[in-house]
N, C-alpha and C positions, 0 to 999 in steps of 0.2 A: 600263789605265785604261778602254779601250773595253768590256772584258768586265765590269768592275765596274759601269759605267753600264748595260749591258744587263741585268745581274741586278737592279739597282736598279729600273729601269723595269718589268721583268717582275714584280717583287714588288709594286710600286705597282698595276700592272694587275690582278693577282690580288686584291689588297685591295679595289680599286674594284669589281670584279665580284662580290665576295662580299657586298657591301651592296646591299640592295634597298629601294626605297621602299614603305612600307606605309601604307595609308589606312584611315580609319574615318569613316564618315558618321554623324552624330548630331544631336541637337537641343540646343543650349546657348544661353543668353542669349535665350531665346524666338525663336531663329532656326535655320535649317538651318546646320550647321557641318560642316566636313571637316578632320580633322587628318591630316597626313602626316608621317611620320618616315622617316629612312633608318637601317636597322639591319641587323645580320648575320643575324638570324633572327626568326621570328614571336614567340617568347617575349620577346626583347629589345624588339621593336617594340611589342608589347602593353603592356609595362611602361612604356615611354616615352609612349605614347599615354595610358595611364591617369594618368600624372603630369601630362600636359598638361591633361586633363579636370579633374583635381583643382584645378589652378591657375586654370583658367577659372572653375570653380564658386566658388573662394575669392574671386576678384576680383568675381564677380557678387554675392556676399554683402557686399561693400564698397560697390558703386556702384549697385546696382539700385534704382530707385525703385518698382518693382512689388512688391518684398518689403518689407512694412511695418516690419520690425525693423532695416533697415539705417540707417546714419548718414545716407545721402542722403535716405531717407524722412523721417527726423527733421528734417533741414535744411529740406526742402520743407514739412513741417507747421508749422515755426516761422518760415518766411520772413516777414520784416517784423515779427515778434513779439519774438523774442529770439535771441541768438547760440547756436550749437551748437558745442561743442568737438569737434574731429575729430582723427584720427591723422595723423601726418606722411605716411604712405603714401596715405591718402585725399586729403589736400591736394595731394600731388604728382600723383596720378591726375587730379584735376579740373583742376589747372593745365595738365597735358599735353593734356587734352581741349580746353581753351580754346585752347591754342596751335594744335592741329590744326584747330579751327574757324576760327581766324584764317588759317592757312596756306591752307586750302581755300576761303577767302572764304565760309564758311557752307555749303559743299556737305556737310560733316559739321558738324552743329550740336549741341552738347551739350544745348541747351535744347529739343530737338524733342519731349520727352516729353509736353507738353501735347496734342499731336496724338493720342497714344495714348488719350486720354480720349474721343475721338469716333470715331476710326477703329479698327476691329478687323480684324486681318489673319489671324485664325484661322478664318475662314469663318462666324462667328456673326452677322455684320451682316445684318439683314433689310431695312434701308432706309438711304438716304443720310442723313447728318447734315443738319440744316437749314442754310441759308445763314448764319443768325445764329450757330449753334454753330461753324461753320467760321471765321467772322470773329473770334469770341471766342478760339478756340483759336490761330489764327494771330497774334493780337495779343500773345500771350505768348511767341512764339518769337523768338529772336535772342540769340545768345551775347553780343553787345555790351551787352545789357540787364542782364547779370548784375551789373554794377558800378554 
């Protein structure tokens, strides 16, 4: 029994050592991003990372308000005007984001996007927004105001 256990543990040890963490830094969702996978080799790691990138881009095309063709952009354009029919997946993503906003007491706030209208984090800002612009922007923030 002891010999079988030793062979088993040795096999697990070899398997664990054959897998390596592979990382790729890139820019997704308008932010610096780093994807890490654990794989047996670089070919497998690159395939897994490419899969991850494709999924992030797919979700971005569901939820991004800076892409004018997304349902979220359509919702924002029609806010207070008319309802917009959404997919179940988008509904679930927004519901989850609201829950995370609530769990974090607003440290993560799904409604932050109005701040993007006055603050630019890409180095293109030449001057501070006016106090009035800041007040207007902040007045629109608050995940609890979504309902």
